[in-house]
N, C-alpha and C positions, 0 to 999 in steps of 0.2 A: 618646452624651451623654444625660443624664437630661432628662426632660420639664421644660420651663420654664427650662432653664439659660440660654438665650440672653437672655431677659428679665432674669434675675438678673445675668448678666454685664454687661448695659448699665448697670444701676443700680450695681453694684459698681465698674465702671471709673470712673464719674463720681465716686464716693466716694473712690476712690484718687487721682484727679486732684486733688480738693479737699484731701486729706491733704498733698499736696506743693505745694499753693498755686497750682494752675493750673486753667484752665477747659477746656471741650471744644474750644475753638478754638486751644489752644496745643500745640506739639510735646510729647510725653511724655518724661520723663527717667527711664528705668528705674533708673539708678544712684542717683538721689535716693531712689527708693522703696526700693531695696535698703539704702541707708544708714539710712533711717527705720526699717526692720524689722530692722536689725542683721545684715544678710547681707553678708559681704565678697565682692567680685567680684575674681577673679584672672585675669590674662592667661595664656594657655597659653605664650606666649613667655617669660614671667618665671618659669615653673615649673621644678622640678628634674627635669622629664621627660628621659629619656635623649635624647641628641642625634639618634639615628636615628629615634626616635618623633616627636620635635619636627619634624624635617625632613619626615617622612611627612605629618603633620597640618597643617603650615603651608606647605609648598612643593609636595610631590609630589601630595598628594590632600587639599587643604584642605576640599573639599566633604563629606568623610565625617565631619567633627566640627565642629559649630557651638558647642556648649557643653553643660554639664551642671550639675545641682544635685547636690552631693555631700554626704552626711551627714558631719558632723565633730563628734565628742563629742556634746553635747546639742543642737547646731544644724546648720547647713548652710552651705556656701559655694557660690558659682557660679564655674565656670571657663568662660571664653569664649575662642574662637579669635580672637586679635588679628590673624590673617592676613586675616580677613574685613573688608569695607568697614564703616564706621561704621553705616550703615543696617541691615546684616545683624546686627551686634552688638547694636544697639538692640532688634531683634526677638527675638533669642536671649535676651537678658537679661529682656525682658518675659515671654517664655514661661516661663523658669525661675522668675521671681518669681510668675507665676500659680500655679505648683505650690505655692509657699510660702503665698500668700494663701488658696488653696483647701484648704490643709492636706492635700494628697495624701500618701499613704503611700509610703515608699521601698520598692522591691523589695528582697528580701534580697540580691540581687547585681545589678550593673549590666549584666552580660553573662552569657549562658549558656555551657555547656561548648563550644559551637562558636564562641564569640567574638562572637555576635550580641547586640545590645542588647535587653534586656528592657524592655517598656513596656506599661502598661495602656492599651488603646486609648481607653477612655472618659476616663481622666484626661488623656491626650494631647489628645484632642478638646476637652475643657473648657479646658485650659491654652492651646491655640491660639486658641479663641474669646475667652477673657478677654484674652489678649495683643493680639488684634486690636482689641478694644474699647478697650484702654488706648491703643494706638497711633493709631487713628482711630475715635473713637466714632461710633455710628450717627447721633446727632443732628448731628454735624459732617459726616458723609458725605452726609446729606440736603441740608444747606446747600450743600456743594460741588456736588452733582448739580444742584440748582436753578440754581446759577450757571453750569452747564455747564463746570465745570473739567475739564481733561484729567487723565489718570492722572499725567502728568509734573508738572502744576501742584500736584496734591494731594500728590505725593511730596515736592516741594520745601517746601511749606507745613508738612507734618507730619514732615519729616526721616525719611521711610520710603522703602523701595524702590518703584520704579514697579510692580513685581509686587504688593507689599503694598497699594498704593493701588488697583490694579485689583481685587484680591480684595475689599477692603473696600467699594468703591463698587458692585461687582456682587453679592457674596454677601449684603450687608445689604438689597439691594433698593432702595438709595437712588436709583439711576438710574431704575428702573422707577417708583418713587413720584413722582419729579420729573416724569417724562414724563406720567404719569396726571394729576397736578395741572395741568400745562401744558395738556393736552387739555381737562380740565374747565373751565379758565379760558377757553380759546378758544371752547368751546361756549357758555359763559354769555355771552360778549361778542357772539356771533353772534345771540343771541336778543333783543338790545336794539334 
């Protein structure tokens, strides 16, 4: 990930939230963002995918495919795996929209000759970071941490998975910041 990207993602996520009319304290609606940017979102279950492949990706091994941003004519569409829970689909669509917002280039092919997905690690890291900021912004994570909200409470408030809530509250440093602020406050009170 390029230097300074995390700070850029914090600002950009708040701008994107404002574009769809929400604040940092509201659950993020990636489908509203996709609509605003003219990106159609299709469900894998509604596709013309062969029945055997559909069964593989939705029943037998749904964990192997969450979604994809697919080039189409002069634009792109998102295909999401509707076999996943809504919180997972929200995360997937945010990630794919992050690629759109960041104007990431498509690889010439989606898979290599061995059937393995091709992805630029830096682009994937940037899309993951921006998606995380869209789903649970740093500013909101710090408020949740100050209020000592659990991962489960954050998950419910922001309509994200418990794992995503844990990741955002920990990786942003929100809990550490809140604890340091609480310690500083306790020290200042003890000197009075």
